[in-house]
N, C-alpha and C positions, 0 to 999 in steps of 0.2 A: 564348191565355193567354200573359200576359208572362213574360219570362225572368229569372230572379232574378240573374244575371249583369250587372252595369250596365257592364262594359267590353265586353260582346258587340258592340254597335253601334259605339262608336268603332274596335274592333279590326277590324271588317268594313269600315269606311270607310277605314281606313289600308291594308288588305290590297288593296282594290280601286283606291285611288290609287297604291299602289306598282306593281301590275299594269300599270296603263295608262302609268304612266311608263317602265317597263321596256319594255314594247312599242315606245312611241313612240321611245325612246332607239335600241332596236334597228334600227328602221325607218330612223333617221337615219344611224346608223354603216354599215348596209348600202348606203346610196346614197352613201358617201363613202370615199375611199381613206384608209387608215391615217394617212398623215401631212397630210392636208389640213386646213385651218381648220374644214371642216365636222365633221370627226372629232373634233377637239380642243374645238370647243364641244359636241358631244353628250356626250364624255366628262366635261366640266366640269359638264354639266347633270345627267347621270345621277349624278355624285358628290354635287351638292348636294340633290338629290332623296333620295337614300339618307340622306344625313346628316340631312334635314329630317324624314324619316319615321321615322328613328330616334328622333330627338329629341322628336317628338310622342307616341311610345308611352310614355304616362304613366300609371303606376298611380294610380287615384283615391285622393287623400288624405282625402276627407271635407269638404275646403274647396273649393267650386266655384270661388271667386275665384282660389285659386292654381293649382287645376288648370287652369283657363281660361289664365292666363298661362303655366304651364309647357308649355302645347301651343302658344300662340300665338307665344311667343318663338323657337322653332325654325322655325316656320313663317314668320315675318318674316324670319329670317336666311335661310332658303332663297330667299325672294323676292329678298333682297340679293345673294346668291351668284349666282343665275341673272341679274339684272340685270348684274353685273360681266362675266359671260361676254358677254352682250349687247354691252357697251361693248368688250371684248376684240376681238369678231369680227365684230360688226354692222356694218352700212354705211348703213342707213336713218336719216337724221337725226331723223326725228321719234320714231322707235323708241328711239334712242340718248338723246334728251332725256327721254323716258318713263323709260328705266332709271334715269337719273340722279334723277329725282324719286323713283322707287321707293326708292333707296338711302336719299334724305334722310329720306323720310317713314317708312320702316320702322325706320330708327335711331331717329327721335323716338318712335315708338310702343313701341318695345321700351324705351326709357328711361323713358316713361311709365308702362309697366306694372311696371317695377321700382320706381318711385316711389310708385305706387299700393298697393303690398304692402309698403312701408318696407323695401326690400330695397336693398343697395347698386347704385348705377350702374355699368355696365360701365367698365374703365379708359379714361381718354382715349386716343383713337386718331387718326391721319390720316384724311382721307377715303380710302376703300378705293381709291380711283383714284390717289392720290398715293403717293409713296414712303414710307420709313421717316422718322418724325419726328425731328427733331435734338433731341436732350438735351443742355444744357449741362452741363460737368464744370468743377471748379474748376481743372483744368489745361488746359483747352482755351482757345485763344487766337482772337481774331475773324479772323485771318487764315487760320486752319486750316479755316474752314467754307466749304463749298461753297455756291453760290448757289441747288443744286437742293434743298437739305434743306428742310422744311417746319418752320416755328417755330411752337410751341404757344403761342398767346395765352392770357392768363388772364382 
């Protein structure tokens, strides 16, 4: 007999994934001292998973396409956040390269979903592995700019 609640299966999946992520994070933390890179990595990933799962908990709107994008955008952002943790703490060059690719590809897919639904694009930002972008003001002079700033190209 089918359930009349269309949110039951997505909520069950969300609960299961959250439980698995929590167990995995606690196992990683248990094997790392509080100030170790492993503990920091585990904490970042736990926070990313928590944000992702909360963002994916979308009440159905009746528009399948909007609901799909509403769930996938935080899912993709979660992948970006986890890839950033790999770049901060990982050492395997092959995995670090994959993490870089994940960041680029997931950002492109997030933008494509916004465009497909005629939604505004997220504001421009530097690559997440770079510093804060430089924004010129009328009172700034070229000599005041550090070479470490990222300049936004149009």
